[in-house]
C-alpha positions as a Markdown table, in Angstrom:
| # | Residue | x | y | z |
|---|---|---|---|---|
| 1 | Unk | -33.4 | 15.0 | 59.8 |
| 2 | Unk | -35.7 | 12.2 | 59.0 |
| 3 | Unk | -34.4 | 9.0 | 57.2 |
| 4 | Unk | -37.1 | 6.5 | 54.4 |
| 5 | Unk | -36.0 | 3.4 | 54.8 |
| 6 | Unk | -36.8 | 1.2 | 52.0 |
| 7 | Unk | -36.7 | -2.3 | 51.6 |
| 8 | Unk | -35.6 | -4.0 | 48.2 |
| 9 | Unk | -38.2 | -5.9 | 46.5 |
| 10 | Unk | -36.2 | -8.8 | 46.1 |
| 11 | Unk | -35.9 | -9.0 | 50.3 |
| 12 | Unk | -38.2 | -11.6 | 52.1 |
| 13 | Unk | -39.4 | -12.3 | 55.0 |
| 14 | Unk | -38.2 | -15.2 | 56.0 |
| 15 | Unk | -34.7 | -13.8 | 56.9 |
| 16 | Unk | -31.8 | -14.0 | 53.9 |
| 17 | Unk | -30.1 | -11.3 | 52.2 |
| 18 | Unk | -32.0 | -8.2 | 53.3 |
| 19 | Unk | -30.8 | -5.2 | 51.1 |
| 20 | Unk | -32.0 | -1.6 | 52.3 |
| 21 | Unk | -31.6 | 2.7 | 51.6 |
| 22 | Unk | -32.0 | 5.3 | 53.4 |
| 23 | Unk | -33.7 | 8.1 | 51.6 |
| 24 | Unk | -32.4 | 11.8 | 53.4 |
| 25 | Unk | -35.0 | 14.6 | 51.9 |
| 26 | Unk | -33.2 | 18.2 | 50.6 |
| 27 | Unk | -33.6 | 20.6 | 53.6 |
| 28 | Unk | -34.6 | 23.2 | 50.6 |
| 29 | Unk | -37.6 | 21.0 | 50.5 |
| 30 | Unk | -41.1 | 22.9 | 52.4 |
| 31 | Unk | -43.9 | 21.9 | 52.2 |
| 32 | Unk | -45.6 | 23.5 | 50.1 |
| 33 | Unk | -45.1 | 21.4 | 47.4 |
| 34 | Unk | -42.8 | 22.6 | 43.9 |
| 35 | Unk | -39.1 | 21.0 | 43.9 |
| 36 | Unk | -37.8 | 18.4 | 45.9 |
| 37 | Unk | -35.5 | 16.3 | 46.4 |
| 38 | Unk | -34.4 | 12.6 | 48.0 |
| 39 | Unk | -30.4 | 11.2 | 47.8 |
| 40 | Unk | -29.7 | 7.7 | 49.3 |
| 41 | Unk | -26.0 | 7.0 | 49.4 |
| 42 | Unk | -23.8 | 3.4 | 49.5 |
| 43 | Unk | -20.6 | 3.0 | 49.2 |
| 44 | Unk | -21.0 | 2.7 | 45.8 |
| 45 | Unk | -23.3 | 5.2 | 44.6 |
| 46 | Unk | -25.0 | 8.0 | 45.9 |
| 47 | Unk | -28.7 | 8.1 | 44.3 |
| 48 | Unk | -31.1 | 11.0 | 43.8 |
| 49 | Unk | -34.9 | 10.9 | 42.8 |
| 50 | Unk | -37.9 | 13.3 | 43.3 |
| 51 | Unk | -39.3 | 13.3 | 46.3 |
| 52 | Unk | -42.6 | 14.1 | 45.0 |
| 53 | Unk | -42.1 | 11.2 | 42.4 |
| 54 | Unk | -40.6 | 8.3 | 45.0 |
| 55 | Unk | -41.7 | 5.3 | 42.9 |
| 56 | Unk | -40.7 | 6.7 | 39.2 |
| 57 | Unk | -36.7 | 7.3 | 37.7 |
| 58 | Unk | -33.6 | 8.0 | 39.9 |
| 59 | Unk | -30.1 | 9.5 | 38.6 |
| 60 | Unk | -27.2 | 7.6 | 39.7 |
| 61 | Unk | -23.4 | 9.2 | 40.3 |
| 62 | Unk | -20.1 | 7.8 | 41.3 |
| 63 | Unk | -19.3 | 8.7 | 45.3 |
| 64 | Unk | -16.6 | 11.1 | 43.8 |
| 65 | Unk | -18.5 | 12.6 | 41.2 |
| 66 | Unk | -21.1 | 13.1 | 43.5 |
| 67 | Unk | -18.5 | 15.1 | 46.3 |
| 68 | Unk | -17.6 | 16.8 | 43.3 |
| 69 | Unk | -20.9 | 18.5 | 41.9 |
| 70 | Unk | -21.2 | 19.2 | 45.8 |
| 71 | Unk | -18.5 | 21.2 | 46.0 |
| 72 | Unk | -18.9 | 23.1 | 43.0 |
| 73 | Unk | -22.9 | 23.5 | 44.6 |
| 74 | Unk | -21.3 | 25.3 | 47.5 |
| 75 | Unk | -19.0 | 27.2 | 46.0 |
| 76 | Unk | -21.0 | 28.7 | 43.0 |
| 77 | Unk | -22.6 | 32.2 | 42.6 |
| 78 | Unk | -26.0 | 32.4 | 40.7 |
């Protein structure tokens, strides 16, 4: 799995405090386009965005809520 690192726009090249997050692309995302998501996890939040629009809006989840979603999704039947 390839991680994509993005440095905060508030970071400078002169040192100091910097923030970086790593986005992971869904293993269900193919190379043919379609609906793809990327997820970035921090200790305080889980971020989800459209991999085809990385500068667009994103959703923010509490880590416990995200874990509940993952548990539900793993057991849900279609």
